[in-house]
C-alpha positions in Angstrom: -15.2 -25.6 -28.4 -16.4 -22.2 -29.5 -12.9 -21.0 -30.4 -12.1 -24.3 -32.2 -15.3 -23.9 -34.3 -15.0 -20.2 -35.0 -11.3 -19.7 -35.5 -11.2 -21.0 -39.1 -14.5 -19.5 -40.2 -12.8 -16.7 -42.1 -11.9 -19.1 -44.9 -15.6 -20.0 -45.3 -16.7 -16.4 -45.4 -14.0 -15.5 -47.9 -15.0 -18.4 -50.2 -18.7 -17.2 -50.1 -17.8 -13.5 -50.5 -15.4 -14.1 -53.3 -18.0 -16.2 -55.1 -20.7 -13.5 -54.8 -18.5 -10.4 -55.1 -15.6 -11.4 -57.4 -17.4 -14.3 -59.2 -14.5 -16.6 -58.2 -15.8 -20.2 -58.3 -13.5 -22.7 -56.5 -13.1 -26.2 -57.9 -14.2 -29.4 -56.2 -10.6 -30.0 -55.2 -10.2 -26.6 -53.7 -13.4 -27.0 -51.7 -12.0 -30.3 -50.4 -8.8 -28.4 -49.5 -10.8 -25.8 -47.5 -12.5 -28.6 -45.5 -9.1 -30.1 -44.8 -7.8 -26.8 -43.5 -10.9 -26.3 -41.3 -10.6 -29.7 -39.7 -6.8 -29.3 -39.3 -7.3 -25.9 -37.6 -9.9 -27.4 -35.2 -7.6 -30.3 -34.3 -4.7 -28.0 -33.6 -6.7 -26.0 -31.1 -8.8 -28.8 -29.6 -6.1 -30.2 -27.3 -5.2 -26.8 -25.8 -8.9 -26.1 -25.2 -9.5 -29.5 -23.7 -6.9 -28.9 -21.0 -7.9 -25.3 -20.4 -9.6 -24.4 -17.1 -13.3 -23.6 -17.7 -16.0 -22.4 -15.3 -18.6 -24.9 -14.1 -21.2 -22.6 -15.7 -20.7 -20.5 -18.8 -20.8 -16.8 -18.3 -24.1 -15.1 -19.0 -22.8 -13.2 -22.0 -21.4 -16.2 -23.9 -24.0 -16.1 -26.7 -23.0 -12.5 -27.4 -19.4 -13.4 -27.3 -19.8 -16.1 -29.9 -21.9 -13.9 -32.1 -19.3 -11.2 -31.9 -16.6 -13.7 -32.8 -18.6 -14.8 -35.9 -19.1 -11.1 -36.9 -15.4 -10.5 -36.4 -14.5 -13.4 -38.8 -17.0 -12.1 -41.3 -15.5 -8.6 -41.1 -12.0 -10.1 -41.6 -13.3 -11.9 -44.7 -15.0 -8.7 -46.1 -11.8 -6.8 -45.5 -9.7 -9.4 -47.4 -12.1 -9.3 -50.4 -12.4 -5.5 -50.4 -8.6 -5.0 -50.1 -8.0 -7.4 -53.0 -10.2 -5.3 -55.3 -8.7 -2.0 -54.0 -5.2 -3.3 -54.6 -6.0 -4.3 -58.2 -7.6 -1.0 -58.9 -4.9 1.2 -57.2 -1.9 -0.7 -58.6 -3.4 -0.2 -62.1 -3.1 3.5 -61.4 0.6 3.2 -60.3 0.0 3.1 -56.5 2.5 0.9 -54.7 1.9 -1.8 -52.1 3.6 0.3 -49.4 1.3 3.2 -50.0 -1.8 0.9 -49.8 -0.5 -0.8 -46.6 0.2 2.6 -45.0 -3.3 3.8 -45.9 -4.8 0.7 -44.4 -2.9 1.2 -41.2 -4.1 4.8 -41.0 -7.7 3.8 -41.3 -7.3 1.0 -38.7 -5.8 3.5 -36.2 -8.5 6.0 -37.0 -11.2 3.5 -35.9 -9.3 1.6 -33.2 -7.8 4.6 -31.2 -11.2 6.1 -30.2 -12.6 2.6 -29.4 -9.6 1.8 -27.2 -10.0 5.2 -25.5 -13.7 4.6 -24.8 -13.2 1.1 -23.5 -9.9 1.3 -21.6 -9.6 5.0 -20.8 -6.4 6.8 -20.4 -4.7 4.3 -18.1 -3.7 2.0 -20.9 -2.3 4.9 -22.9 -0.3 6.1 -19.9 1.1 2.5 -19.5 1.9 2.4 -23.2 3.9 5.7 -23.2 5.6 4.9 -19.9 7.2 1.8 -21.3 11.0 1.8 -21.0 14.0 -0.6 -21.5 13.0 -4.1 -22.5 9.2 -3.3 -22.5 9.9 -0.5 -24.9 12.0 -2.7 -27.2 9.2 -5.4 -27.3 6.7 -2.6 -28.0 8.8 -1.3 -30.9 9.3 -4.8 -32.3 5.6 -5.6 -32.2 4.8 -2.3 -34.1 7.5 -3.2 -36.7 6.1 -6.7 -37.1 2.6 -5.4 -37.4 3.6 -3.0 -40.2 5.5 -5.8 -41.9 2.6 -8.2 -41.6 0.1 -5.7 -43.0 2.5 -4.9 -45.9 2.9 -8.6 -46.7 -0.9 -9.1 -46.4 -1.6 -6.3 -48.9 1.1 -7.4 -51.3 -0.2 -11.0 -51.2 -3.7 -9.9 -51.8 -2.7 -7.8 -54.8 -0.9 -10.7 -56.5 -3.3 -13.6 -55.8 -7.0 -14.1 -55.3 -8.8 -13.5 -52.0 -9.3 -17.2 -51.2 -5.7 -18.0 -52.0 -4.3 -15.3 -49.8 -6.6 -16.4 -46.9 -5.4 -20.1 -47.4 -1.8 -19.0 -47.2 -2.6 -17.1 -44.0 -4.1 -20.2 -42.4 -0.5 -21.7 -42.5 0.3 -19.5 -39.5 -0.1 -22.4 -37.0 2.3 -24.4 -39.1 5.0 -21.7 -38.8 4.3 -21.4 -35.1 4.8 -25.1 -34.6 8.0 -25.1 -36.7 9.2 -22.3 -34.4 8.3 -24.3 -31.3 10.0 -27.4 -32.7 13.2 -25.4 -33.4 13.3 -24.0 -29.9 12.1 -27.2 -28.1 14.6 -28.3 -25.5 16.7 -25.1 -25.7 17.2 -22.4 -23.1 15.4 -19.9 -25.3 12.4 -22.3 -25.6 12.2 -22.7 -21.8 12.4 -19.0 -21.3 9.6 -18.3 -23.8 7.6 -21.4 -22.5 7.2 -22.9 -26.0 6.9 -26.6 -26.6 6.2 -28.7 -29.7 2.9 -30.6 -29.6 3.5 -34.2 -30.5 0.0 -35.4 -29.6 -1.9 -37.4 -32.2 -4.5 -34.6 -32.5 -1.8 -32.0 -33.0 0.1 -34.0 -35.6 -3.1 -34.9 -37.5 -4.1 -31.3 -37.4 -0.8 -30.1 -38.8 -0.9 -32.8 -41.5 -4.4 -31.8 -42.6 -3.5 -28.1 -42.6 -0.5 -28.6 -44.8 -2.2 -31.1 -47.1 -5.2 -28.7 -47.5 -2.9 -25.8 -48.4 -0.9 -27.8 -50.9 -4.0 -29.2 -52.5 -5.5 -25.8 -52.9 -2.4 -24.1 -54.2 -1.7 -26.8 -56.8 
């Protein structure tokens, strides 16, 4: 239940931060759209969480884990709002989207690399650099997709508002479900272990998610 409640919180934080920082006031219809997106996201994850194996007693550190998750969502929202302002200011000076995205990735690596070294040690790095064949190909593909995603994120944030870009990003479950539906019943789908969720909760969640996004964007 914790993940279902916390996963869509980024939208709420972005709406509040955009209101305070950028003076962007959503209309009543847009607020209703955000609520629809939140409910849809919770429904899409509830069925998976309901069937997941859970311990009889929660681990002793679960309050800290939930607090950390909330802080992570707030940090994502702050990053979205700050990146929006940075994009507008830098593009006015002739700086391109690729330059901004590259700068963002450099800053992320500068902070994440020491943290990964401190928490995982050198073993994870040795595994990373020892990857060969199929593992190396998947690693290169994931790096390329990460760069593409960050570039698209920066480009979207520079063209539209913070809340709008976050709403568009919330459509990721819809694209995932579309991918699962396309591969359902195929050999590739069986190999990747993907299936299309046709439960009432899953379909209702997808409907609310899409309806909320359309309502907000129009």
